C-alpha atoms as one frame of an Amber mdcrd trajectory, in Angstrom:
protein
  32.173   4.433   0.259  31.048   4.116  -3.337  34.174   1.980  -3.864  32.444
  -0.928  -2.080  30.849  -2.953  -4.868  27.797  -4.846  -3.635  25.982  -5.912
  -6.809  25.887  -4.444 -10.352  22.110  -3.876 -10.154  22.435  -1.507  -7.164
  26.002  -0.148  -7.218  24.959   2.911  -9.250  21.801   3.477  -7.200  18.488
   1.739  -6.844  16.029   1.957  -9.708  12.424   2.164  -8.535   9.823  -0.189
  -9.974   6.601   0.576 -11.768   3.407   0.261  -9.661   1.374  -1.500 -12.384
   4.167  -3.832 -13.533   2.767  -7.333 -14.047   5.915  -9.401 -14.568   8.532
 -10.239 -17.124  10.886 -12.923 -18.370  14.001 -14.215 -16.628  16.801 -15.553
 -18.840  19.875 -17.568 -17.870  23.335 -16.530 -19.107  23.605 -19.101 -21.915
  23.987 -17.916 -25.494  22.992 -21.378 -26.780  19.469 -22.490 -25.851  18.975
 -20.113 -22.910  16.464 -21.114 -20.268  13.594 -18.624 -20.049  11.101 -18.335
 -17.222   8.011 -16.132 -17.420   7.001 -14.460 -14.157   3.366 -13.320 -14.243
   3.496 -11.047 -11.190   5.409  -8.204  -9.610   8.157  -9.336  -7.225   7.545
  -8.951  -3.474  10.100  -8.392  -0.700  12.896  -7.822  -3.218  16.171  -7.491
  -1.319  19.936  -7.768  -1.362  20.844 -11.127   0.190  24.233 -12.001   1.622
  23.565 -15.700   2.235  25.868 -18.269   0.705  23.060 -20.184  -1.028  21.656
 -17.528  -3.387  23.159 -17.121  -6.862  25.316 -14.044  -7.347  26.848 -12.703
 -10.563  30.642 -12.683 -10.804  32.161 -10.121  -8.452  28.954  -9.459  -6.474
  28.927  -9.991  -2.725  25.107  -9.896  -2.532  22.362 -11.420  -4.637  19.201
  -9.528  -5.515  16.262 -11.803  -4.756  12.551 -11.551  -4.020   9.455 -13.730
  -4.125   6.399 -14.299  -6.287   3.519 -16.763  -5.906   4.719 -20.117  -7.239
   1.749 -20.381  -9.595   2.967 -17.208 -11.346   6.188 -18.949 -12.501   6.239
 -20.643 -15.901   9.298 -22.185 -17.585   8.894 -21.154 -21.231  12.044 -22.482
 -22.935  14.743 -25.091 -22.392  13.506 -26.332 -19.030  15.396 -29.566 -19.690
  18.532 -27.647 -18.647  17.178 -26.894 -15.149  18.172 -28.872 -12.069  17.650
 -28.302  -8.330  20.953 -27.202  -6.797  20.389 -28.771  -3.359  17.360 -31.073
  -2.983  17.712 -30.998   0.837  17.436 -27.187   1.042  14.242 -25.390   2.024
  14.332 -23.321  -1.169  14.450 -25.656  -4.178  16.689 -23.440  -6.326  16.405
 -24.370 -10.017  19.613 -23.492 -11.861  20.718 -23.860 -15.453  23.071 -26.841
 -15.643  25.139 -25.115 -18.350  25.734 -21.591 -16.958  24.813 -22.072 -13.277
  22.352 -19.161 -13.062  19.509 -19.707 -10.562  16.181 -18.843 -12.151  13.584
 -19.659  -9.520  13.321 -21.445  -6.205   9.978 -22.606  -4.824   9.429 -23.602
  -1.219   7.737 -26.980  -1.340   8.128 -28.073   2.288   5.729 -27.053   5.048
   6.808 -23.488   5.867   5.394 -19.990   6.305   6.589 -19.155   2.775   5.247
 -22.335   1.117   3.638 -21.416  -2.184   6.201 -18.721  -2.920   9.128 -18.927
  -5.323  12.327 -16.919  -5.001  13.469 -15.191  -8.198  16.394 -13.047  -9.336
  14.878 -10.046 -11.146  18.312  -9.011 -12.408  17.997 -11.882 -14.904  15.286
  -9.884 -16.692  15.682  -6.950 -19.053  12.046  -5.960 -18.519  11.862  -2.613
 -16.702   9.454  -2.173 -13.813  10.437  -4.783 -11.218  10.015  -3.580  -7.628
  13.220  -2.179  -6.200  15.156  -3.945  -3.444  13.766  -2.857  -0.040  16.352
  -4.073   2.482  19.470  -6.225   2.871  19.275  -9.630   4.567  21.897 -11.955
   6.058  24.489  -9.205   5.782  27.057 -10.852   8.089  26.995 -13.938   5.867
  29.060 -12.148   3.212  32.040 -12.854   5.487  31.459 -16.567   4.830  31.777
 -15.976   1.088  35.047 -14.044   1.310  34.369 -10.470   2.430  36.934  -9.320
   4.992  35.431  -8.694   8.437  37.228  -5.348   8.468  35.147  -4.320   5.413
  31.813  -4.883   7.169  31.366  -1.335   8.517  31.842  -0.003   4.978  29.482
  -2.641   3.539  26.738  -1.709   6.032  27.346   2.001   5.457  27.066   1.543
   1.679  23.821  -0.422   2.068  22.382   2.362   4.240  23.610   4.972   1.740
  21.595   3.124  -0.929  18.527   3.058   1.344  18.746  -0.654   2.157  18.469
  -1.319   5.874  20.982  -4.062   6.724  19.681  -7.033   8.731  21.375 -10.231
   9.807  18.083 -12.050   9.290  15.062 -11.062   7.192  13.181  -7.765   7.366
  10.813  -7.247  10.349   7.626  -7.932   8.294   9.067 -11.233   7.044  10.274
 -12.221  10.519   6.742 -11.404  11.787   5.268 -13.669   9.084   7.515 -16.521
  10.253   6.516 -15.946  13.893   2.794 -15.760  13.016   3.076 -19.046  11.139
   4.853 -20.704  14.085   2.304 -19.310  16.594  -0.624 -20.587  14.492   0.964
 -24.040  14.314   1.528 -24.017  18.078  -1.961 -22.664  18.804  -0.546 -19.637
  20.632  -1.483 -16.900  18.162  -3.486 -14.088  19.755  -5.388 -12.147  17.115
C-alpha cells in the first residue's frame, strides 16, 4: 500500500506538531520575488483534502490544508503577485500569479467558518505545525484523475497513516456547520 502516493508531506508518515508552536511563514514556489505570508497562530483542523479547488503540489492527489483566524494572516512580501483564483468561491483562495501556489484563503461571505483563512502549511519550512488529523472529500480525487479502482487502496493508505477518510469534513466540523445553521434558523437547542 505504501506505493500509493498521496502527498509528499505525508507519504513517509505524519510528523506531529509542537504544542506551543505559534506560527511560521508560508512561501510560494517562486525563486524571483517570492510571496511570503506570516501566520501568527498554530493551524487548526489540518487535513488532507481531495477537493478539486485546493492547491496541490505536482504529483499529489491530496492537498494538506487547515485553518487559522483570518486576523493572524499577514502578507509580508510581494503581495502584488497575489490574486484570488475564483472570486465566486466561498473560500477566496489567494494564489501567486507567477507560480500558482495558493497561500491563504479567507472566508468573507456569511458562513459558519467566516473569519477563518485556509492555509497550506507545507509551504512553510518552520517545524511545529499541527499534523493533519483526517482526510476530507476523499471521493473527489476521482474528479482530478484518480482511477475509481484505486479508491480502496487510497482509503486504506489514509487509514494506515492515521487519517480517517471522509467524503465531507470531519464530524466536529460538520457539527460546527449544523450548529451555525440551527442558530440561524432559531432551532438550536442548547
